[in-house]
VEXDOSE-349996 format. One record per residue (C-alpha): residue in one letter; x, z, y. Coordinates in steps of 0.1 Angstrom, whole numbers, plus 2048, in hexadecimal, padded with zeros to 3 digits. Example, Ala and Ser with C-alpha at 12.3 -4.5 7.8 and 13.67 -1.06 7.14 Angstrom:
A87B84E7D3
S8898477F5
***
This chain:
M800800800
L80D7F7822
Y80C81183E
T81180E863
D82E823871
K81483B87F
Q80283F85E
L82284384A
F82F85E862
R80D870860
L80F87183A
C83387D83A
R82B899852
K80C8A283E
Y81E8A481D
G83D8B482C
T8288D083C
A8168D681A
A8388D8808
L8468F1821
Q82790781E
A8289067F8
R84D90F7F9
R84692D80F
K82A9397F8
F8419357DA
M85C9497EA
G8439647F3
L83C9687CE
L86096E7C4
P8619947CB
E8449997B3
V853982799
Q87399779B
R85F9B8797
R84D9AB778
R86C99976B
L85497C766
Y871963763
E87D974743
K85B972734
K85A94D73B
G87D94672C
Y89294474B
F8B495574C
S8B096376F
I89996178D
Y8B294A79D
E8AE931781
F888936783
A88792E7A8
A8A09117A6
K88D8FF78A
L86A905797
A8709007BD
G8948F57C2
L89E9157D4
S8C391F7D7
R8D19407CD
D8D694A7F1
Q8B19437FA
V8A59587DD
Q8BC9757E6
R8B197480B
V88C976802
L8919937E9
Q8A79A6802
L88F9A081E
E8719AC80A
R8829CC802
R88C9D0827
L8679CD831
E8599E5818
D8509FE833
K8439E384A
P8249D6837
V8189BF853
L8389AB852
Q83C9AE82D
Q81A99E828
L82598083E
L84197A825
V82E980805
S81196A810
G82894E81B
E81794D83D
I83995084F
S85A942842
H87595B838
N88D94B852
K87795886E
L87297A85F
V89897E859
R89D97B87E
I886998887
A88E9AF86A
A8AB9C087D
I8949CC899
A8759D2884
T8669F5882
A846A03875
E83AA0789A
N8429E48A7
Q83A9CF887
A8189C4895
V8289B68B5
L8439A58A1
A82A996889
E8179868A7
K8389788B4
V843967894
R820958890
N8209498B3
L84493F8B9
S85B9268A9
Q87A931896
N8909288B4
A87B93C8CC
V87A95A8B4
E8A095A8B2
T8A39588D8
W88A9748DC
V89C98B8C4
R8BD9848D3
D8AF98E8F5
L8A19AE8E6
R8C19B88D6
G8D79AF8F3
G8BF9BC90E
G8C199991E
G8AB98D939
A8AB971952
R8C296F970
S8B798398D
G8C498F9AE
G8B09769C3
R8BD9589B1
A8A2956996
Q88696A988
S882972963
V87595994B
E853966942
C85097491F
K83398D920
A82D9A4902
Q8239C78FB
S8339E78EE
G8399EE8C9
G858A038D1
M8649EB8EC
S8629E9911
D85E9CC929
V87C9C893F
D87E9AB958
G865998943
F87899C922
L8729B5907
K88E9CC8FC
P8909EB8E7
E888A0B8FA
T8A6A1D8EB
A8C6A0D8E1
N8D9A1A8C3
E8FEA1E8C1
S9049FD8B0
V8F29EB8CC
R9059FD8E7
A9269F58D6
Q91C9D18D3
R9149CF8F8
N9359DF901
F9489C68EB
S9349AB8FC
N93E9B891F
I9639B7914
N960993909
Q94F98A92A
D96C99993D
I985985929
R97196592E
L96F96B953
M994970957
S99C951942
A98493D959
L998946978
S9B592E982
V9D893B987
E9D59349AD
V9B59489B0
K9C396599D
E9E29659B3
K9CD9649D2
L9B79819C7
L9D69969BE
E9E598E9E0
M9C69989F2
A9C39B89DD
G9E79C09E5
K9DF9BFA0A
G9C49D9A05
L9A79C1A09
D9879C89F5
I9869A99E0
N9659B49D1
E9549B49F3
I9639939FC
L9589829DC
L9359919DF
E932984A02
L93D9619F7
L9249629DA
A90896E9F1
K910951A09
R90F9389EC
D8ED9469E0
S8DF944A04
E8EA920A08
I8DA9169E7
Q8B99279F1
T8BA915A12
R8C08F3A01
K8A48FB9E9
E88C900A06
I8978DFA16
I8928CD9F5
A86F8DD9F0
E8648D3A13
K86F8AFA0D
L85C8AE9EC
R83D8BB9FD
E83F8A1A19
K8458859FF
T8278909EA
A811892A09
K81C870A15
K8168619F2
F7F286D9F1
E7EC861A15
D7F883EA0D
V7E283C9EE
E7C3848A01
V7CA82FA1D
S7D0811A05
M7B181A9F0
G79B81FA0F
Q7A37FEA20
K7887E3A23
E78B7C5A0C
L7867A2A19
V77178EA01
M769769A09
T74575FA05
P73F73C9F9
G732724A14
K73B73BA30
E75973BA47
V757760A4E
G75D778A32
R74C799A2C
E75D7BBA2C
P74C7D2A14
E7557F7A18
I7698079FD
E75F82A9F4
N7788459F9
I79184A9DD
A7848619C2
D79987E9B5
D79B86D993
N7AC84F9A3
K7C78629B4
P7E985F9A3
A7F187B98B
P80E891996
S82F886986
R84089D96E
Y86188C976
I8788A5986
P88C8969A3
V8B18939A0
A8B68A99C0
V8A38C59AF
K8B78C298E
N8D88C29A2
I8D08E19B6
L8C68F4996
K8E68E9985
E8FA8F59A3
E8E99179A1
F8E891C97B
G90190496D
D8F98F494B
K8EE91493A
C8CC924935
A8C093B951
G8BD958938
E8D9971941
S8E297791C
C8DD954912
H8FB93C90F
R8E891E902
L8E68FE916
A8C78F992B
D8B08E0919
D8918E3930
I8878EC953
H86C907954
H85290896F
K84B92C976
R82A922985
R81A90B96C
F81D8E6976
S7F98DF96B
A7EC8F9983
N8068F399E
P8148CF99B
S8348D49AE
H8598D39A7
D8628EC9C1
P8868F79B6
R87E91A9C1
S86691E9A4
L87B90C989
L89391A96F
P8A9906957
V8A4916935
C8AC90F910
S8909048FA
G88D9278EB
H88893890D
H87191D919
E85A9238FB
L85C949902
A852942926
H832933919
A82D94B8FC
D80C958907
E7FD936910
A7E79298F3
D7E3907902
Y809903904
R80D90C8DF
R7F28F38D6
Y8048D88EA
K8268E18DB
Y81B8E28B7
R8018C78B6
***
């Protein structure tokens, strides 16, 4: 049978989705198979052979599921997600380290609604206490959620109390950041800073003044760009209304003088839809402010998307003052509570 490309892709996606769901459900049965030693009753040497021959699972996959199920024994909400096959073990593994009996319901909701990439980003923010850059340069990327042993700080959830291992991890991270900062400075800059410090000058104050001046200049340029965009948009709509409201000359057969029927005012439905194309000037100013990386403070991924803090559908504007460059994970987290966004993303 011959299929069009569209039909062939639809079938591939349909069967692929069914295969993934069946695989998850099979993996959810493995802990009970292990407890009953069902594989021995059916003539298999081990549960690994059982899983490999029936579902093509590797030894590592089987071990990960069995270990995860034991780890979630005191967290029945999350354990049920694994056993039922509703959620893949790859997602659950990423939240197991921060899961408690108190926050398991919150975590279950997150893994249901977020992609694996977003879950990984979210957990990394929780463990590292990361947020979005602040200090007047950017507001936090919105990721609203509630309690479960966690508090909302600058728009990101993080544990209310950090244990010693987390504190040690943060201290080690700070040391690495200091090393990375010193290696980024050129020899000339280091020599100049040492020279200024030797003269008794407060180099911290000087650098802070320079950085504050840079931030101020960027904000000023953002305002100029925003004003130009507003004027351009207003002129565009004025031109459309004028062109659509003009009278049209139609020649009448047998007459030398034409008639000029009035054209009704342009209807809202005929106005051009706002473009989602982000102007180069806006992209350039964002890159100058944030570089190539995500605006999340603890995130070192490249920025894949530009997030409109005020939804574009409700406020069709590319005002650079309300935009943030973010990675795909943080972009999804920013829309985590928007059901229509999830429908659009996963349709």
